C-alpha angles and dihedrals in degrees: 000000000000096000138036117267115253092248088066089055089050090051093051091050092051091244096114092062090050090053090050091054092047092050094047088055088062090065094061091071097010115238098143093121132030093266090069096199091184092214120142100247092175087063091052098263115147122232131203086277089062090237133122130178101324131060116240116214118205096187143324139199145109109318118205096179099070122100110302095248088058101038097042111161099308098045136245112284098238125191111190112206120207118239130022141215090238131072101207106182091210097041110166089207099038091139086068104031101042104033136061092250119149138029133294113243135197122228089261093051092048090049090051090054091053091050092047091054090049090051089051089062099252116164096227144353108257116197108201114204095359098155097099094037103051096120092049092048092052092047089054093044091056089059095041096051091053087054093052109274108162107157125118112264122229123206103205106183144157087245096247093118134146115243088213091058093042090055088060088056097058110129092013105077115054098189128035115199109179131166121238099205107165142017094195128069098212092048089054091050091050099047104027101026095228132115131244097002099159095051094044093043094051093047089051092049091051091051093047091051092047089057102044110011125204119351113277116207121191129226090273093055095254121136114241105171142350147061125315117180126202123203122184112209109226128201117270092017090282092151093059095232097181095055091048093050091047090052091053094046096044105032106026115024138304085222091064112135102236128189108201099200122212103179099099114138130160107275139156107001097348090115088070089065113060091198090058098039098100139052121260120267127240088246092055091051095046090048089056091051092049091050092051090051093045092057091051105262107144106171100076122164094202105137092053090048097051094045096056 
């Protein structure tokens, strides 16, 4: 990078520490995510996300299977957090999101992981499933930036994020990479067991875009800042791809970098739902691509999606 990330400027101005304190206050009567469990996680109480005061890390390391602008040649420095604020019945990573896999880490230990990934040459620090762990991430970031962290930060979420929490992240995260899973409220309730997903998801996407704009990629092909949206195509058009793509084109930006993902396969409890109990067809995937193109979206990461 040729310039310091904005979170470094916030740190130097004393603003980052204020954001840490504001986020930690959310844990007392938890309202970190839209579910607003209201439990006292700092006192050890467990929220819907199955998390308390400490972050739990499932794994970390350079990831070469992310979108090319993130992975580059040295990999994206991914940190996979255990647990999730969703209950997707077909979760492709259920062993991470729905179990107690991994180790609890202190702020210092999480900061050390970030610095280790930077020292390994990763292009960014990619927080996977950060929604329920935002205060813990910021506490660790405050330590890491003092020790020399300078990489772009990626917020890689399921898209069920609180606008109130996201507003506390302005100027901290360089790249937002949310899912847009569903266009229909009842579908989201059935398959992810959470309320009001489309409304909350769309509000979050708007806020993310307001903060960082369209994805900016440097001369080496590496993402530096902006919004990257992921959409997993589900069998039988259960995700509502057309409505999601129309929202992005009409209410966000036709220049949105969109990864139309093709790797759905029946996992976790998908066998309980006959309509989900198969992979998608080539025709279903190609139809989704054609819809995205027809509504005017031009930055489609389709090859990378189909090949994974």
